[in-house]
Backbone bond lengths (Angstrom), bond angles and torsions (degrees), N, CA, C in turn:
res aa  C-N    CA-C-N  psi(-1)  N-CA   C-N-CA  omega(-1)  CA-C   N-CA-C  phi
1 X - - - 1.452 - - 1.519 111.57 -
2 X 1.336 116.52 22.29 1.463 119.35 -175.53 1.514 113.07 -63.78
3 X 1.343 116.92 -23.76 1.458 119.20 -179.09 1.523 112.29 -89.78
4 X 1.329 118.34 0.71 1.460 122.56 178.17 1.524 108.79 -94.26
5 X 1.312 115.25 128.76 1.466 121.65 -176.57 1.519 109.27 -102.08
6 X 1.313 116.13 136.29 1.465 122.74 175.71 1.521 107.46 -108.19
7 X 1.334 116.43 127.36 1.458 118.41 -179.83 1.521 110.61 -148.83
8 X 1.328 117.16 150.86 1.462 120.25 176.92 1.525 110.52 -59.69
9 X 1.321 115.07 145.23 1.462 121.73 -177.43 1.520 107.59 -123.03
10 X 1.323 116.69 102.74 1.453 120.29 -178.77 1.521 109.41 -152.60
11 X 1.314 115.83 171.19 1.455 120.03 -180.00 1.514 112.41 84.67
12 X 1.344 116.99 -172.42 1.463 121.83 -173.37 1.528 114.26 -58.06
13 X 1.333 117.40 -31.67 1.455 119.26 -176.82 1.511 114.96 -85.83
14 X 1.331 118.30 -7.11 1.461 120.86 -174.13 1.528 111.59 -62.51
15 X 1.316 116.14 -48.36 1.455 119.34 -177.38 1.514 111.65 -59.81
16 X 1.322 118.32 -43.28 1.462 119.91 -178.12 1.516 112.34 -64.79
17 X 1.331 117.46 -33.95 1.463 119.51 177.41 1.524 110.16 -68.35
18 X 1.329 116.67 -40.24 1.453 120.44 177.72 1.526 110.40 -66.00
19 X 1.318 116.75 -41.54 1.463 120.66 178.54 1.516 112.13 -65.39
20 X 1.323 116.68 -34.71 1.471 119.43 179.76 1.519 110.58 -59.50
21 X 1.332 116.55 -43.46 1.461 119.23 178.97 1.524 110.45 -68.36
22 X 1.336 117.76 -40.15 1.462 120.32 177.79 1.525 111.13 -61.20
23 X 1.326 116.15 -40.18 1.468 120.73 -179.58 1.529 111.71 -67.34
24 X 1.332 116.79 -44.76 1.465 119.61 -175.05 1.522 112.80 -74.50
25 X 1.328 118.51 -18.34 1.466 121.02 -177.26 1.522 112.47 -111.21
26 X 1.335 117.94 7.63 1.462 120.16 -174.89 1.524 112.04 -61.71
27 X 1.329 115.84 133.09 1.463 123.56 170.06 1.523 107.09 -138.26
28 X 1.316 116.44 176.02 1.463 120.22 178.90 1.522 112.00 -65.47
29 X 1.339 117.13 -13.99 1.453 120.59 178.85 1.510 114.40 -102.05
30 X 1.326 117.74 8.62 1.463 120.58 -174.44 1.520 112.18 -73.70
31 X 1.323 115.49 150.28 1.463 122.00 173.59 1.519 111.50 -89.13
32 X 1.341 117.38 -39.81 1.462 119.98 -169.42 1.521 112.06 -105.01
33 X 1.326 114.71 113.01 1.464 123.95 173.30 1.524 107.04 -95.42
34 X 1.330 117.17 150.94 1.465 119.79 -178.68 1.526 112.17 -58.91
35 X 1.336 116.44 -32.10 1.456 119.70 179.64 1.511 112.89 -74.94
36 X 1.331 116.62 -43.40 1.448 119.83 176.96 1.511 112.36 -59.83
37 X 1.326 116.11 -36.42 1.464 120.05 176.19 1.526 110.67 -64.85
38 X 1.320 117.02 -42.95 1.467 120.18 -179.89 1.525 110.57 -60.47
39 X 1.325 117.19 -46.78 1.461 120.37 179.64 1.528 110.94 -62.82
40 X 1.328 116.20 -47.25 1.466 120.58 -175.86 1.522 112.24 -62.55
41 X 1.317 117.17 -36.60 1.462 120.46 -175.93 1.527 113.19 -87.45
42 X 1.331 118.17 -21.38 1.468 120.36 -171.13 1.516 115.09 -110.50
43 X 1.319 119.35 -12.75 1.462 118.93 -169.03 1.525 114.05 -71.74
44 X 1.335 117.74 -16.19 1.462 120.87 178.46 1.522 110.02 -122.38
45 X 1.309 117.16 127.57 1.459 121.20 179.09 1.523 110.12 -65.62
46 X 1.336 115.52 135.28 1.457 120.84 172.06 1.504 116.18 83.17
47 X 1.331 119.19 -3.81 1.459 119.78 -176.21 1.529 112.64 -72.62
48 X 1.346 116.61 -25.65 1.465 119.13 -178.19 1.521 111.69 -53.62
49 X 1.341 116.66 -38.80 1.453 120.26 -179.76 1.511 114.02 -73.46
50 X 1.343 116.92 -14.78 1.458 121.48 179.57 1.523 112.23 -88.31
51 X 1.316 117.74 -11.51 1.457 121.70 -171.91 1.532 110.85 -112.28
52 X 1.317 119.38 101.13 1.459 118.76 172.19 1.527 110.07 -57.92
53 X 1.311 116.27 129.18 1.462 121.19 -177.98 1.526 108.39 -135.99
54 X 1.341 116.00 133.08 1.464 120.82 -177.40 1.520 108.89 -126.67
55 X 1.335 114.62 143.23 1.460 122.03 -178.24 1.521 109.58 -120.92
56 X 1.332 116.26 138.54 1.468 122.41 171.84 1.522 107.01 -113.25
57 X 1.330 117.66 127.64 1.455 120.28 -176.40 1.522 111.06 -144.28
58 X 1.317 113.62 159.88 1.473 121.43 175.41 1.517 107.86 -132.99
59 X 1.319 116.40 125.26 1.466 121.73 179.66 1.528 111.35 52.18
60 X 1.329 115.68 38.86 1.446 120.74 177.48 1.513 115.30 80.90
61 X 1.339 118.29 0.64 1.462 121.43 -180.00 1.521 109.41 -101.13
62 X 1.336 118.81 123.88 1.465 120.63 -179.99 1.527 111.47 -69.01
63 X 1.329 115.55 133.99 1.464 121.91 -179.68 1.527 112.32 -116.44
64 X 1.315 117.03 -20.22 1.466 121.13 178.12 1.517 108.47 -165.56
65 X 1.330 115.49 153.49 1.452 119.38 169.16 1.516 109.52 -146.10
66 X 1.325 113.97 153.74 1.452 122.09 174.55 1.507 108.74 -127.42
67 X 1.328 115.91 137.16 1.465 122.51 -176.67 1.527 106.73 -129.57
68 X 1.319 116.35 108.14 1.454 122.04 -177.12 1.513 110.55 -95.50
69 X 1.318 116.15 133.37 1.455 122.23 174.31 1.529 107.32 -114.76
70 X 1.353 116.84 106.37 1.464 119.70 -177.98 1.534 111.23 -57.18
71 X 1.358 116.86 146.69 1.461 123.35 8.98 1.528 115.46 -89.66
72 X 1.345 118.58 -20.66 1.458 116.62 -173.02 1.507 115.90 -155.01
73 X 1.366 118.14 37.44 1.461 121.73 179.18 1.521 109.96 -113.12
74 X 1.324 116.41 140.09 1.464 120.96 179.08 1.514 110.22 -128.15
75 X 1.338 115.63 133.02 1.462 123.50 164.92 1.526 105.99 -110.90
76 X 1.309 117.37 141.91 1.463 119.17 -179.70 1.513 110.40 -150.42
77 X 1.317 114.37 158.43 1.457 121.93 173.78 1.520 107.09 -143.02
78 X 1.322 115.39 130.21 1.461 122.04 -177.29 1.523 108.78 -127.67
79 X 1.320 116.63 130.79 1.457 120.65 177.76 1.526 109.38 -60.79
80 X 1.344 118.46 131.23 1.466 120.06 -176.52 1.524 114.41 -61.57
81 X 1.342 117.38 -20.20 1.464 119.25 177.30 1.526 112.68 -83.79
82 X 1.335 116.38 -4.02 1.462 120.76 -179.58 1.530 109.94 -132.60
83 X 1.341 117.57 58.36 1.467 120.26 -174.64 1.516 113.71 -62.27
84 X 1.348 117.63 -26.31 1.458 120.35 179.96 1.519 113.31 -62.64
85 X 1.343 116.97 -19.60 1.456 119.19 179.01 1.527 112.76 -69.36
86 X 1.340 117.17 -17.04 1.465 118.93 175.42 1.522 110.47 -59.57
87 X 1.337 117.40 -39.10 1.461 120.24 177.19 1.525 111.10 -64.74
88 X 1.331 116.12 -37.09 1.467 120.00 178.33 1.535 110.51 -64.18
89 X 1.334 115.96 -43.63 1.465 119.51 -178.77 1.530 110.12 -64.78
90 X 1.322 117.13 -43.32 1.461 119.92 -179.64 1.523 111.48 -65.77
91 X 1.320 116.92 -38.33 1.456 119.60 176.74 1.514 112.32 -62.55
92 X 1.339 116.11 -41.51 1.469 119.70 176.33 1.522 111.13 -63.53
93 X 1.335 116.87 -44.39 1.463 121.30 -178.62 1.531 110.97 -56.71
94 X 1.301 116.79 -39.41 1.463 120.18 -178.69 1.522 112.39 -66.16
95 X 1.334 117.56 -17.54 1.472 120.46 177.68 1.519 112.63 -88.38
96 X 1.333 118.17 -17.57 1.468 120.04 -177.06 1.523 113.10 -111.55
97 X 1.334 118.08 -19.15 1.461 120.70 179.97 1.522 109.94 -70.06
98 X 1.322 116.07 146.85 1.463 121.29 -178.49 1.527 112.69 -122.20
99 X 1.325 118.90 -10.23 1.454 121.33 -176.97 1.519 112.74 -77.48
100 X 1.311 115.64 162.21 1.464 121.17 176.46 1.526 111.78 -75.48
101 X 1.344 116.95 -24.05 1.462 121.70 177.21 1.524 108.45 -120.05
102 X 1.325 116.40 133.86 1.456 122.33 179.11 1.523 108.82 -107.57
103 X 1.334 116.48 130.10 1.462 122.45 -178.30 1.526 109.99 -124.51
104 X 1.318 115.83 136.09 1.460 121.98 178.17 1.528 107.49 -131.76
105 X 1.338 115.93 120.14 1.460 121.43 -179.04 1.523 109.82 -99.15
106 X 1.349 116.72 127.15 1.456 121.45 177.24 1.526 108.66 -135.50
107 X 1.325 117.39 169.18 1.454 121.13 172.45 1.518 109.75 -79.04
108 X 1.317 116.16 154.87 1.455 120.26 -175.04 1.523 113.48 -67.21
109 X 1.338 118.33 -14.90 1.456 119.89 -179.56 1.521 114.89 -98.19
110 X 1.326 118.16 7.68 1.459 121.19 -176.48 1.528 110.06 -88.00
111 X 1.338 115.73 72.69 1.461 120.97 -174.77 1.516 115.18 -57.62
112 X 1.347 119.74 -50.23 1.466 119.46 -179.17 1.522 113.43 -61.46
113 X 1.328 117.69 -37.02 1.461 119.92 178.18 1.519 110.04 -70.34
114 X 1.327 116.80 -39.20 1.460 120.59 176.23 1.523 110.99 -59.80
115 X 1.329 116.91 -41.46 1.461 120.37 178.94 1.524 111.27 -64.23
116 X 1.339 116.67 -40.00 1.465 119.80 177.97 1.521 110.85 -64.86
117 X 1.315 117.14 -40.82 1.461 120.30 177.83 1.524 110.99 -60.40
118 X 1.316 116.13 -42.36 1.461 119.61 178.51 1.520 110.76 -62.37
119 X 1.324 117.49 -40.81 1.469 120.38 178.35 1.521 111.53 -61.83
120 X 1.326 116.60 -30.50 1.463 121.18 -178.46 1.524 112.94 -91.25
121 X 1.308 116.70 9.75 1.453 119.93 174.15 1.509 115.82 90.68
122 X 1.328 118.58 7.32 1.461 121.87 178.84 1.531 110.08 -84.58
123 X 1.331 115.32 151.42 1.456 121.48 176.49 1.534 108.76 -138.00
124 X 1.345 118.20 150.00 1.466 119.62 176.71 1.523 110.62 -57.01
125 X 1.330 116.01 134.03 1.465 121.16 -177.70 1.524 109.49 -97.74
126 X 1.318 116.23 135.09 1.463 121.48 178.46 1.524 110.38 -90.60
127 X 1.321 115.38 149.76 1.450 120.56 171.06 1.514 116.50 81.95
128 X 1.332 118.93 2.70 1.456 121.31 179.44 1.535 110.20 -90.30
129 X 1.337 117.19 153.57 1.467 119.16 174.62 1.528 110.53 -58.72
130 X 1.319 115.71 149.65 1.460 119.72 177.75 1.519 109.18 -142.81
131 X 1.328 115.05 162.25 1.461 122.23 177.75 1.519 109.58 -107.03
132 X 1.322 115.90 147.31 1.458 120.28 168.73 1.525 107.61 -109.80
133 X 1.308 115.05 142.12 1.463 120.69 174.05 1.520 107.31 -94.39
134 X 1.337 116.09 128.25 1.454 121.53 179.28 1.527 108.80 -122.71
135 X 1.320 116.59 145.59 1.464 120.96 -175.48 1.526 110.39 -134.56
136 X 1.343 114.71 154.96 1.465 121.59 -178.16 1.517 109.00 -143.16
137 X 1.326 117.01 125.50 1.461 122.37 171.44 1.526 107.73 -71.95
138 X 1.324 117.05 131.50 1.465 121.18 -172.70 1.524 114.09 -93.76
139 X 1.321 118.04 8.74 1.460 118.34 -175.55 1.531 113.07 -66.34
140 X 1.316 117.05 -37.50 1.461 119.94 -179.31 1.518 109.04 -124.45
141 X 1.334 116.50 123.03 1.457 121.81 -177.46 1.518 109.90 -133.82
142 X 1.331 117.57 140.93 1.461 119.76 174.66 1.516 110.55 -73.72
143 X 1.322 117.31 164.90 1.471 119.31 178.84 1.522 111.16 -70.81
144 X 1.326 114.85 160.33 1.465 121.60 176.32 1.523 108.09 -86.11
145 X 1.325 116.71 124.27 1.454 121.14 -176.75 1.526 110.28 -133.16
146 X 1.338 117.39 81.08 1.466 119.62 179.13 1.520 111.00 -69.60
147 X 1.330 117.34 160.00 1.470 119.92 175.86 1.526 110.89 -60.08
148 X 1.320 115.46 156.26 1.466 121.04 -179.78 1.522 110.35 -57.15
149 X 1.320 115.78 133.58 1.454 121.65 178.27 1.510 114.90 92.10
150 X 1.338 117.96 -13.52 1.462 122.13 179.73 1.534 109.56 -99.71
151 X 1.316 115.67 143.14 1.466 121.91 178.21 1.523 108.95 -115.02
152 X 1.318 116.84 131.61 1.464 121.68 176.31 1.523 107.74 -103.22
153 X 1.299 116.03 125.48 1.458 122.19 -175.87 1.522 108.58 -151.47
154 X 1.339 116.00 -175.82 1.459 119.35 174.88 1.527 109.57 -105.76
155 X 1.331 115.45 166.63 1.461 120.90 175.62 1.525 107.47 -63.09
156 X 1.322 116.42 123.02 1.466 119.66 -172.19 1.517 112.90 -83.37
157 X 1.334 116.51 -45.76 1.462 119.72 -174.28 1.526 108.05 -162.36
158 X 1.326 116.45 -174.62 1.464 120.74 -178.45 1.519 112.37 -62.24
159 X 1.330 117.01 -21.66 1.450 119.42 178.17 1.516 113.42 -64.70
160 X 1.342 116.92 -20.50 1.465 121.26 177.83 1.530 112.61 -82.68
161 X 1.331 116.96 -13.27 1.460 119.33 -172.34 1.526 113.31 -60.12
162 X 1.336 121.17 -46.94 1.468 119.09 -179.99 1.525 113.06 -56.56
163 X 1.325 117.43 -44.73 1.459 120.26 179.91 1.520 111.47 -69.63
164 X 1.327 116.34 -36.67 1.482 120.77 178.28 1.517 109.90 -62.92
165 X 1.323 117.39 -43.89 1.462 121.30 179.72 1.522 110.78 -69.34
166 X 1.323 117.08 -38.69 1.466 120.32 178.46 1.522 110.81 -60.88
167 X 1.329 117.11 -40.09 1.464 120.16 178.47 1.517 110.85 -64.58
168 X 1.335 116.76 -41.52 1.462 119.60 179.37 1.519 111.17 -65.63
169 X 1.308 117.04 -45.20 1.460 120.56 -177.11 1.536 111.05 -65.07
170 X 1.326 116.95 -33.34 1.461 119.77 176.38 1.525 110.94 -71.37
171 X 1.318 116.70 -40.29 1.468 120.63 -177.92 1.519 112.17 -69.66
172 X 1.337 117.29 -33.57 1.462 121.92 -175.55 1.530 111.23 -120.15
173 X 1.313 116.47 40.27 1.467 120.60 179.66 1.531 110.92 -65.97
174 X 1.365 118.26 134.87 1.472 127.13 -7.58 1.526 110.61 -80.31
175 X 1.305 116.65 150.67 1.458 121.51 -176.15 1.518 110.57 -135.82
176 X 1.336 116.28 145.24 1.458 121.74 176.10 1.531 111.91 -95.41
177 X 1.328 117.38 2.90 1.463 120.11 177.39 1.530 108.64 -70.99
178 X 1.319 116.12 131.06 1.455 122.87 179.92 1.528 109.05 -126.23
179 X 1.318 115.64 171.32 1.469 118.52 176.36 1.527 110.43 -60.32
180 X 1.319 117.31 -40.18 1.464 120.18 178.74 1.517 111.30 -63.31
181 X 1.339 116.38 -45.54 1.460 118.13 -177.86 1.529 111.04 -68.78
182 X 1.343 117.17 -34.49 1.461 118.19 179.99 1.522 111.17 -68.53
183 X 1.317 116.65 -33.99 1.464 118.06 174.58 1.528 110.33 -64.72
184 X 1.340 116.77 -31.64 1.457 119.72 173.47 1.512 111.67 -64.36
185 X 1.330 117.12 -39.84 1.465 121.11 175.07 1.525 110.16 -60.17
186 X 1.325 116.08 -44.49 1.462 120.39 -177.23 1.529 112.43 -66.34
187 X 1.324 116.26 -24.55 1.474 119.31 179.57 1.524 112.44 -88.66
188 X 1.330 117.41 -5.63 1.458 120.87 -177.68 1.528 110.29 -86.18
189 X 1.319 115.74 142.17 1.470 121.11 171.65 1.518 108.41 -72.87
190 X 1.347 119.52 137.90 1.463 129.74 5.97 1.537 112.35 -108.66
191 X 1.337 117.49 43.28 1.469 120.28 -179.48 1.531 110.40 -56.03
192 X 1.333 114.72 136.19 1.465 122.15 173.38 1.532 107.77 -129.89
193 X 1.310 116.32 125.29 1.458 120.42 -178.08 1.520 111.30 -59.79
194 X 1.341 117.30 -34.36 1.466 119.64 -177.35 1.530 112.37 -71.07
195 X 1.348 117.75 -11.08 1.466 121.25 176.57 1.527 111.95 -102.46
196 X 1.316 117.07 2.90 1.465 122.58 177.51 1.530 106.70 -96.52
197 X 1.330 115.81 88.61 1.463 121.13 -168.46 1.525 111.41 -95.08
198 X 1.318 116.01 144.72 1.463 122.11 -177.76 1.525 109.37 -139.08
199 X 1.335 113.91 156.46 1.463 121.27 171.74 1.518 107.67 -109.87
200 X 1.325 116.18 120.00 1.460 121.39 -179.28 1.522 109.66 -95.87
201 X 1.344 115.98 127.01 1.464 121.65 -179.30 1.517 110.94 -77.51
202 X 1.320 118.27 163.09 1.468 120.81 178.07 1.524 113.49 -56.69
203 X 1.361 117.25 -27.70 1.469 119.14 179.70 1.521 112.76 -88.15
204 X 1.360 117.37 6.16 1.454 121.39 176.21 1.510 114.69 93.62
205 X 1.329 118.57 -11.33 1.459 120.03 177.70 1.526 110.72 -71.86
206 X 1.333 116.23 151.59 1.457 120.53 172.76 1.526 107.20 -87.12
207 X 1.319 115.27 113.68 1.459 121.70 -169.59 1.523 112.79 -91.91
208 X 1.325 118.13 -25.66 1.466 122.37 -179.10 1.515 108.24 -156.92
209 X 1.298 116.21 162.83 1.462 120.65 -178.56 1.523 110.01 -154.46
210 X 1.307 115.59 156.13 1.462 122.47 173.76 1.511 108.31 -147.02
211 X 1.313 116.46 111.73 1.466 121.11 179.86 1.525 108.97 -94.00
212 X 1.317 116.08 117.69 1.455 121.90 177.90 1.524 109.31 -107.41
213 X 1.317 115.34 142.69 1.466 122.86 179.07 1.519 108.44 -119.62
214 X 1.316 117.02 136.30 1.461 121.14 -179.03 1.516 111.14 -108.96
215 X 1.314 115.65 123.84 1.459 122.68 165.29 1.523 105.33 -94.97
216 X 1.335 115.76 94.84 1.456 120.38 -172.54 1.521 112.13 -66.40
217 X 1.332 117.28 -33.88 1.456 119.96 -178.65 1.514 113.14 -66.19
218 X 1.336 116.46 -35.11 1.459 120.98 -179.94 1.524 113.07 -101.52
219 X 1.338 116.70 2.12 1.470 122.96 175.66 1.527 112.00 58.58
220 X 1.319 116.80 39.21 1.457 120.10 -178.00 1.526 109.99 -134.19
221 X 1.322 116.17 134.74 1.451 121.97 175.64 1.516 110.38 -106.75
222 X 1.331 115.20 156.00 1.462 120.32 176.37 1.525 109.41 -132.85
223 X 1.329 116.31 140.71 1.454 121.79 171.79 1.520 109.76 -90.19
224 X 1.332 116.32 126.77 1.464 122.15 177.13 1.513 109.84 -173.34
225 X 1.350 117.55 102.51 1.462 129.92 0.71 1.525 111.36 -106.58
226 X 1.336 115.31 176.67 1.461 123.81 173.06 1.525 107.21 -131.06
227 X 1.330 117.39 137.62 1.457 119.01 179.81 1.509 112.22 -159.93
228 X 1.330 115.11 163.13 1.461 122.13 177.69 1.523 109.23 -132.49
229 X 1.317 116.35 134.02 1.461 120.98 175.33 1.530 108.65 -59.01
230 X 1.343 118.35 138.18 1.474 120.27 -178.31 1.524 114.28 -54.49
231 X 1.328 118.15 -28.64 1.470 120.59 -179.88 1.524 112.94 -69.67
232 X 1.335 117.25 -12.80 1.469 119.47 -172.04 1.528 112.97 -127.44
233 X 1.318 117.81 20.92 1.460 119.90 -177.77 1.536 111.68 -76.10
234 X 1.333 114.34 159.59 1.468 123.26 178.78 1.527 112.51 63.13
235 X 1.320 115.60 32.85 1.463 120.93 176.46 1.527 112.14 -117.36
236 X 1.320 117.75 0.99 1.460 121.09 -178.75 1.512 113.95 82.78
237 X 1.337 117.89 15.62 1.464 119.95 -176.01 1.527 112.33 -75.33
238 X 1.339 117.73 -38.71 1.467 119.37 177.37 1.529 109.96 -62.83
239 X 1.311 116.35 -39.80 1.468 120.09 176.73 1.527 110.54 -60.79
240 X 1.330 116.72 -43.31 1.464 120.35 -177.79 1.525 111.58 -64.86
241 X 1.338 117.85 -44.44 1.461 118.42 -178.21 1.522 111.10 -70.47
242 X 1.333 117.28 -33.78 1.468 118.95 177.54 1.526 110.82 -66.38
243 X 1.320 116.85 -43.63 1.463 119.32 178.49 1.523 111.07 -63.19
244 X 1.327 116.61 -40.46 1.462 119.30 176.73 1.521 110.73 -58.92
245 X 1.331 116.10 -45.02 1.464 119.81 179.67 1.517 111.25 -66.05
246 X 1.322 118.02 -36.21 1.470 120.60 179.45 1.522 111.30 -66.13
247 X 1.326 116.95 -40.33 1.472 119.80 175.20 1.529 110.41 -62.13
248 X 1.322 116.42 -41.15 1.459 120.04 179.97 1.527 111.56 -68.75
249 X 1.320 116.99 -38.87 1.462 120.28 176.17 1.529 110.40 -60.27
250 X 1.311 116.46 -46.71 1.468 120.02 179.88 1.522 110.74 -60.33
251 X 1.327 116.96 -43.07 1.464 120.04 179.59 1.517 111.82 -63.51
252 X 1.342 116.77 -27.63 1.465 121.38 -179.79 1.525 112.76 -87.66
253 X 1.339 117.40 -0.52 1.454 120.12 174.85 1.516 115.99 111.63
254 X 1.321 118.44 0.00 1.461 120.41 178.75 1.530 110.51 -73.84
255 X 1.316 115.28 144.07 1.464 121.04 175.91 1.523 111.95 -106.58
256 X 1.315 115.56 -23.42 1.457 121.22 -176.17 1.519 109.28 -138.56
257 X 1.328 116.40 147.32 1.456 121.89 170.59 1.522 108.27 -119.42
258 X 1.333 116.24 142.38 1.461 121.07 179.23 1.525 108.68 -129.53
259 X 1.314 114.70 161.01 1.457 121.15 175.54 1.520 107.39 -153.73
260 X 1.331 116.60 148.15 1.466 122.52 175.37 1.523 107.29 -116.67
261 X 1.321 116.67 118.91 1.460 121.16 -176.47 1.521 110.03 -133.16
262 X 1.338 115.22 160.16 1.453 120.10 176.89 1.527 109.40 -57.79
263 X 1.321 115.37 134.30 1.456 120.25 -178.99 1.508 113.93 -110.76
264 X 1.335 117.15 -6.14 1.461 119.77 -178.28 1.522 110.36 -82.70
265 X 1.322 116.09 164.75 1.458 121.87 -172.43 1.523 113.34 -66.27
266 X 1.343 118.03 -17.57 1.453 120.27 -176.92 1.526 112.62 -69.42
267 X 1.334 117.78 -24.74 1.471 121.64 -177.87 1.536 109.58 -136.80
268 X 1.336 117.70 72.85 1.471 119.60 -174.78 1.527 114.56 -81.27
269 X 1.347 118.27 -16.82 1.461 121.19 -171.81 1.514 115.09 -57.98
270 X 1.347 119.31 -52.17 1.463 119.05 -177.51 1.523 113.75 -58.83
271 X 1.329 117.73 -43.26 1.466 119.34 179.89 1.528 110.81 -63.10
272 X 1.337 116.82 -36.92 1.469 119.67 177.69 1.524 110.84 -65.03
273 X 1.352 116.34 -40.41 1.461 119.74 178.80 1.521 110.68 -58.45
274 X 1.333 116.66 -51.36 1.460 119.17 -175.99 1.519 112.05 -68.72
275 X 1.332 117.31 -34.14 1.461 119.23 175.38 1.521 110.65 -62.60
276 X 1.340 117.27 -37.54 1.464 120.30 178.99 1.523 111.66 -67.11
277 X 1.331 116.77 -23.88 1.462 121.61 177.55 1.523 112.22 -84.89
278 X 1.332 117.11 -8.63 1.456 120.91 179.97 1.512 115.03 104.33
279 X 1.332 117.62 4.75 1.464 120.36 175.07 1.525 109.62 -70.94
280 X 1.321 116.10 145.37 1.460 121.47 176.62 1.523 109.90 -122.73
281 X 1.314 116.24 149.51 1.461 121.67 -179.40 1.523 109.51 -73.74
282 X 1.326 116.31 129.65 1.465 121.40 179.96 1.528 112.70 -121.82
283 X 1.310 118.25 0.81 1.463 120.74 179.00 1.518 110.00 170.27
284 X 1.320 115.76 177.41 1.462 121.02 179.12 1.521 109.31 -151.66
285 X 1.311 114.96 162.20 1.450 119.20 176.28 1.526 110.37 -87.92
286 X 1.318 114.44 155.10 1.460 122.64 174.46 1.524 106.99 -131.17
287 X 1.317 117.00 132.09 1.461 120.77 177.14 1.526 109.14 -100.25
288 X 1.318 114.98 124.99 1.464 122.38 174.86 1.522 108.02 -99.05
289 X 1.320 116.23 136.50 1.462 120.87 -176.18 1.521 110.88 -133.62
290 X 1.305 114.11 156.91 1.461 121.42 166.61 1.512 109.00 -158.71
291 X 1.322 115.28 156.70 1.457 119.92 173.90 1.512 108.65 -69.50
292 X 1.313 116.15 145.33 1.459 120.23 -178.87 1.519 111.77 -59.23
293 X 1.317 117.83 -31.62 1.461 121.04 -177.98 1.518 112.70 -78.67
294 X 1.363 117.06 -9.78 1.453 119.96 -175.81 1.517 110.70 -96.82
295 X 1.297 115.83 107.89 1.454 121.18 172.89 1.520 108.67 -133.27
296 X 1.322 119.38 151.58 1.454 119.63 172.85 1.537 109.35 -51.61
297 X 1.311 117.10 126.26 1.452 120.11 -176.99 1.513 112.06 100.17
298 X 1.379 117.26 -16.17 1.447 120.82 170.56 1.513 117.28 88.64
299 X 1.331 120.10 -2.29 1.469 121.01 -177.84 1.521 110.09 -81.42
300 X 1.338 115.71 160.33 1.459 120.52 179.09 1.524 110.18 -83.38
301 X 1.351 115.57 136.76 1.464 119.56 -178.43 1.505 110.49 -68.67
């Protein structure tokens, strides 16, 4: 691997380098969609500086990245043709993590990464929250039928941002999403305003929303995030905005839509919503853990 360069990945170009690898390695079993990465990295102002991130590349092409969230969480993506880089990413993570417990979340089908985790002393952890990946073929979709008096549309302009953020903050209280940070989301590739769908209540408030992201090269859209203001729940509004976004995704060239939602019993609502829309479970995440002091050979990391 002497021709592979390891370098810190931060600043304005970091997200695009991470997305490039997600785009070039996307399969139906992937965890990281270009849109989900944009939301995760941009939704909170100032977090980029809190997250040590490292990139491995050859001739300017990204082959792996590691994204550490202190004190001891790791997200990673490794090109399937370079599985040995998983060991490199884990070795780097052990130098920047500060927690007593180290956790690494991967999809259940990532065999080479799972093998590397085992070599580094990690084991699947029981009882932790997990995500399920759900997918929907977009060829046949029912019509959008919002409740009487509600209008389903997309975010029109910057004037919608305060209400859009207010709906998110109410749905996910407490939330660090702000108007400033949401404008950062809107400026990130591949955000499209016409895929940022909302349900407008008769009193003018934005009652629900569903942000869809399109990976045009792989013809796949992802929902991230979807929410409903507490004042308007159990009215079918999340279903309406998701269907609106799915129709728009299909019109823009997407063949499939995916979403990653909590799969454990503590939060059953989102999975039920997507199942009612016709999404099916295609995989789940697994968190591998180990104590910081536990490394092959017994030394402290």
